[in-house]
C-alpha positions as CSV (number, residue, x, y, z in Angstrom):
1,A,305.2,-144.4,-140.9
2,V,302.2,-142.2,-141.8
3,L,303.9,-139.2,-140.3
4,Y,307.1,-139.5,-142.2
5,A,305.3,-140.2,-145.5
6,R,303.9,-136.7,-145.4
7,T,305.7,-133.5,-146.4
8,S,308.1,-131.6,-144.2
9,K,305.5,-128.9,-143.8
10,S,303.1,-131.5,-142.5
11,R,305.6,-132.7,-140.0
12,E,306.2,-129.1,-138.9
13,L,302.5,-128.6,-138.2
14,V,302.1,-131.9,-136.4
15,G,305.1,-131.0,-134.3
16,Q,303.4,-127.6,-133.6
17,Y,300.3,-129.5,-132.4
18,L,302.5,-131.4,-129.9
19,K,304.3,-128.2,-128.8
20,T,301.0,-126.4,-128.3
21,Y,299.6,-129.3,-126.4
22,F,302.4,-129.0,-123.8
23,E,301.1,-125.4,-123.2
24,T,297.7,-126.6,-122.1
25,T,296.7,-126.7,-118.4
26,N,296.2,-130.5,-118.5
27,A,299.8,-131.1,-119.8
28,K,301.3,-128.6,-117.4
29,S,299.4,-130.3,-114.4
30,Y,300.8,-133.7,-115.4
31,I,304.3,-132.3,-115.8
32,D,304.1,-130.6,-112.4
33,A,302.9,-133.8,-110.7
34,A,305.5,-135.9,-112.4
35,S,308.5,-133.6,-112.0
36,A,311.2,-134.5,-109.7
37,G,311.3,-132.7,-106.4
38,G,314.0,-130.4,-105.0
39,T,314.8,-126.8,-105.7
40,M,315.6,-127.6,-109.4
41,R,312.5,-129.5,-110.6
42,H,312.8,-131.4,-113.8
43,F,310.7,-133.6,-116.0
44,T,312.6,-136.9,-116.4
45,L,312.4,-139.3,-119.3
46,K,310.5,-142.1,-117.5
47,P,307.3,-140.1,-116.6
48,S,307.4,-138.5,-120.1
49,Q,307.2,-141.9,-121.7
50,K,304.1,-142.7,-119.6
51,M,302.3,-139.5,-120.6
52,R,299.1,-140.2,-122.4
53,I,298.0,-137.7,-125.1
54,L,294.7,-137.9,-127.0
55,M,295.6,-137.4,-130.7
56,P,293.1,-136.5,-133.5
57,S,293.8,-137.5,-137.1
58,V,296.9,-136.2,-138.7
59,E,294.8,-133.8,-140.8
60,E,293.2,-132.3,-137.7
61,Q,296.6,-132.1,-136.0
62,E,297.8,-130.1,-139.0
63,K,294.8,-127.7,-138.8
64,I,295.3,-127.2,-135.1
65,G,299.1,-126.8,-135.4
66,G,298.7,-124.3,-138.3
67,Y,296.1,-122.3,-136.4
68,F,298.4,-121.8,-133.4
69,V,301.4,-121.1,-135.7
70,N,299.4,-118.2,-137.2
71,L,298.2,-117.0,-133.8
72,D,301.8,-117.0,-132.4
73,R,303.0,-115.0,-135.5
74,L,300.3,-112.4,-134.9
75,I,301.2,-112.1,-131.2
76,T,304.9,-111.7,-132.1
77,L,304.1,-109.1,-134.8
78,H,302.1,-106.9,-132.5
79,Q,304.6,-107.3,-129.7
80,R,307.4,-106.3,-132.1
81,K,305.5,-103.3,-133.3
82,Y,304.7,-102.3,-129.7
83,D,308.4,-102.5,-128.7
84,E,309.5,-100.6,-131.9
85,T,307.1,-97.8,-131.3
86,K,308.1,-97.5,-127.7
87,T,311.7,-97.3,-128.7
88,L,310.9,-94.7,-131.4
89,K,309.0,-92.6,-128.8
90,K,312.0,-92.6,-126.4
91,Y,314.4,-91.7,-129.3
92,M,312.2,-88.8,-130.5
93,L,311.8,-87.4,-126.9
94,Q,315.5,-87.0,-127.0
95,K,315.7,-85.5,-130.5
96,M,312.6,-83.2,-130.6
97,F,313.4,-81.3,-127.4
98,P,316.5,-79.1,-126.8
99,Q,319.3,-80.8,-124.9
100,N,322.2,-79.5,-122.8
101,G,321.3,-75.8,-122.8
102,E,320.5,-75.6,-126.5
103,K,317.7,-73.3,-127.7
104,V,316.5,-75.6,-130.6
105,P,316.0,-79.3,-130.9
106,E,317.9,-81.6,-133.3
107,I,314.7,-82.6,-135.1
108,R,311.9,-80.1,-136.0
109,F,308.9,-80.0,-138.2
110,D,309.3,-77.9,-141.4
111,G,308.4,-74.3,-141.1
112,F,309.6,-73.7,-137.6
113,T,312.9,-71.8,-137.0
114,E,312.5,-69.6,-133.9
115,D,314.5,-70.3,-130.8
116,W,312.6,-71.9,-127.9
117,E,312.3,-69.9,-124.7
118,Q,312.7,-71.3,-121.1
119,R,309.8,-71.0,-118.7
120,K,309.1,-72.1,-115.2
121,L,306.0,-74.2,-114.7
122,G,304.9,-71.8,-112.0
123,D,304.9,-69.0,-114.5
124,I,302.8,-70.7,-117.1
125,T,300.1,-72.4,-115.0
126,V,297.0,-71.2,-113.2
127,K,297.0,-74.2,-110.8
128,I,299.5,-76.6,-109.2
129,G,297.9,-78.6,-106.5
130,S,296.7,-82.0,-105.4
131,G,293.6,-83.6,-103.8
132,K,293.0,-85.4,-100.6
133,T,291.8,-88.7,-99.3
134,P,288.0,-88.6,-99.1
135,S,286.5,-88.6,-95.6
136,G,286.0,-92.3,-94.7
137,G,288.7,-93.6,-97.1
138,K,287.6,-96.6,-99.1
139,S,284.2,-96.5,-97.5
140,A,283.5,-93.3,-99.4
141,Y,283.7,-95.1,-102.8
142,V,280.4,-95.8,-104.6
143,E,279.4,-97.9,-107.6
144,T,279.0,-95.0,-110.0
145,G,279.6,-91.3,-109.7
146,I,282.5,-88.9,-110.1
147,P,285.8,-90.7,-111.0
148,L,288.5,-90.4,-108.4
149,I,291.9,-90.6,-110.0
150,R,294.6,-92.2,-107.9
151,S,298.4,-92.7,-108.6
152,Q,297.8,-96.2,-110.0
153,N,295.5,-94.7,-112.6
154,V,298.3,-92.4,-114.0
155,N,300.3,-95.0,-115.9
156,G,301.8,-95.4,-119.3
157,D,301.6,-91.6,-120.1
158,K,297.8,-91.9,-119.9
159,V,294.9,-92.1,-117.4
160,D,294.1,-95.7,-117.0
161,F,290.5,-96.3,-116.1
162,A,290.8,-100.1,-115.6
163,D,291.0,-99.7,-111.8
164,I,289.1,-96.4,-111.3
165,V,286.9,-95.8,-108.3
166,F,284.1,-93.3,-107.8
167,V,282.8,-90.9,-105.2
168,D,279.4,-89.3,-104.9
169,E,278.5,-85.7,-105.6
170,T,278.6,-84.8,-101.9
171,T,282.2,-86.1,-101.5
172,D,283.1,-84.4,-104.8
173,E,281.7,-81.1,-103.5
174,S,283.8,-81.4,-100.4
175,M,286.9,-81.8,-102.7
176,A,285.9,-79.0,-105.1
177,N,289.4,-77.6,-105.0
178,S,290.9,-80.8,-106.5
179,R,288.5,-81.3,-109.4
180,V,290.1,-82.3,-112.7
181,Y,289.0,-80.9,-116.0
182,T,289.7,-81.8,-119.6
183,N,293.4,-81.2,-120.6
184,D,294.7,-80.9,-117.0
185,V,298.1,-82.4,-116.7
186,L,298.4,-85.0,-113.8
187,L,301.6,-85.8,-112.1
188,N,302.2,-88.5,-109.4
189,I,304.0,-86.8,-106.4
190,T,304.4,-89.6,-103.8
191,G,305.3,-93.3,-103.6
192,A,307.0,-95.6,-106.1
193,S,305.2,-94.1,-109.1
194,I,306.6,-90.6,-108.5
195,G,307.1,-88.8,-111.8
196,R,304.5,-90.7,-113.9
197,S,302.3,-88.2,-115.7
198,A,299.3,-88.0,-118.1
199,V,296.9,-85.5,-119.6
200,Y,293.2,-86.0,-118.6
201,K,291.2,-86.4,-121.8
202,G,287.9,-87.1,-120.2
203,L,285.0,-84.8,-121.1
204,E,283.4,-85.0,-117.6
205,S,285.1,-83.6,-114.5
206,A,286.9,-86.0,-112.1
207,N,288.8,-85.6,-108.9
208,V,292.2,-86.7,-107.5
209,N,293.5,-87.9,-104.2
210,Q,296.6,-86.5,-102.4
211,H,299.1,-88.5,-104.4
212,V,298.3,-86.8,-107.7
213,C,299.1,-83.2,-108.6
214,I,297.0,-81.1,-111.0
215,I,299.0,-78.9,-113.4
216,R,296.7,-76.6,-115.3
217,P,298.5,-74.5,-117.9
218,T,297.6,-70.9,-118.9
219,E,296.5,-70.0,-122.5
220,G,299.3,-70.4,-124.9
221,Y,300.8,-73.6,-123.4
222,Q,299.7,-77.0,-124.7
223,P,299.1,-79.6,-122.0
224,D,300.3,-82.5,-124.1
225,F,303.6,-80.7,-124.6
226,I,304.0,-80.1,-120.9
227,Q,303.4,-83.7,-120.2
228,L,306.0,-84.8,-122.8
229,N,308.5,-82.5,-121.0
230,L,307.7,-84.1,-117.6
231,S,308.2,-87.6,-119.1
232,S,311.4,-86.7,-120.9
233,D,314.9,-87.5,-119.4
234,N,315.2,-83.8,-118.6
235,G,311.9,-83.8,-116.8
236,Q,312.6,-87.0,-114.8
237,K,316.0,-85.6,-113.7
238,Q,314.4,-82.4,-112.4
239,I,311.7,-84.5,-110.6
240,D,314.4,-86.6,-109.0
241,A,316.4,-83.5,-107.9
242,S,313.3,-81.8,-106.6
243,Q,312.1,-84.5,-104.2
244,A,312.0,-83.8,-100.5
245,G,314.7,-85.8,-98.8
246,G,316.8,-88.5,-100.4
247,G,314.5,-91.5,-100.4
248,R,312.0,-90.5,-103.1
249,E,309.6,-89.2,-100.4
250,G,307.6,-86.8,-102.5
251,L,307.3,-83.7,-104.5
252,N,305.9,-80.4,-103.2
253,F,304.1,-77.8,-105.2
254,Q,306.8,-75.2,-104.8
255,E,309.5,-77.4,-106.3
256,I,307.1,-78.4,-109.2
257,G,306.6,-74.7,-109.9
258,K,310.3,-74.2,-110.2
259,M,310.8,-76.8,-112.8
260,Q,312.0,-75.3,-116.1
261,F,311.4,-76.3,-119.7
262,C,312.0,-74.8,-123.1
263,F,308.8,-73.9,-125.1
264,P,308.4,-73.1,-128.8
265,S,305.4,-71.3,-130.3
266,L,302.0,-72.7,-129.5
267,N,301.6,-74.0,-133.1
268,E,304.9,-76.0,-132.8
269,Q,303.8,-77.3,-129.4
270,K,300.6,-78.5,-131.0
271,C,302.4,-80.2,-133.8
272,I,304.7,-82.0,-131.4
273,G,301.8,-83.0,-129.2
274,R,299.9,-84.4,-132.1
275,Y,302.9,-86.4,-133.3
276,F,303.4,-88.0,-129.9
277,N,299.7,-88.6,-129.5
278,S,299.8,-90.6,-132.7
279,L,302.7,-92.7,-131.4
280,D,300.8,-93.3,-128.1
281,H,297.8,-94.4,-130.2
282,F,299.9,-97.0,-132.0
283,I,301.5,-98.1,-128.8
284,T,298.1,-98.6,-127.2
285,L,296.7,-100.3,-130.3
286,H,299.5,-102.9,-130.6
287,Q,299.4,-103.5,-126.8
288,R,295.6,-104.1,-126.9
289,K,295.8,-106.4,-130.0
290,C,298.7,-108.4,-128.3
291,N,296.7,-108.8,-125.1
292,E,293.5,-109.8,-127.1
293,L,295.4,-112.4,-129.1
294,K,297.0,-113.8,-125.9
295,E,293.5,-114.1,-124.4
296,I,292.3,-115.9,-127.5
297,K,295.2,-118.3,-127.4
298,K,294.5,-119.0,-123.7
299,Y,290.9,-119.7,-124.5
300,M,291.7,-121.9,-127.4
301,L,294.2,-123.9,-125.4
302,Q,291.5,-124.7,-123.0
303,N,288.9,-125.6,-125.6
304,M,290.7,-127.1,-128.6
305,F,292.3,-130.0,-126.7
306,V,290.6,-132.8,-124.8
């Protein structure tokens, strides 16, 4: 009677309290224990009627329900923005680069009118090469030192340091030929992650293992622009066609050097690179906010219910 005497908004928030309660670990554990067995587990009416829930006052239920409504809205907002920006980036990769033998893209920044010119990567780079596994394998890793970039660290068009490992200076010296410097383009060349690429933005030098190729451009060619070409549909098709064998076995340096892309002037390359860097910034921002809010929700589900 108390519940239905209140406004529809109040009933909505109280309903949200109950909905959120069923997301808690305690509720899920009860449901799992009470669910019928078999391959298609289901929560029947009888055990649900016996389920005991500690309920605060209606006013507190409203506060808790409203809090989680707002939290879910923020999560949905950032997830939507993340998805929209990813879709926009994919669309612009198709429209801002020449397609099907064309010499100019469909969409350009104002002030640029010249034809783009085709170049092989081997002709515009001073280095195409990979690293090696440190002597001793995992036993060569240390707590702190020189970052060793592996294929799992080249992900999402960036270098992901979440799972980075380190080698000491002696090991790094023995791998001097595979040192990575600021603005080197990195390309995965073996395994399931073949074709993933990123530009190394770190200020300190790093190193790579044998699964990651370093592409170091000459003056006049912008690394972000090269990486965008590698991640485009055109770049991925060339990578697929260049692999040794038919089972995605790996890329060799000669085939990478033969890959061809169209290049505008350096100024236009920089403009395009900055534009896509801004998109990547918003993608990362919304992804981070979404993950942070999900962690907050998880924490609050554990601590706002008895």
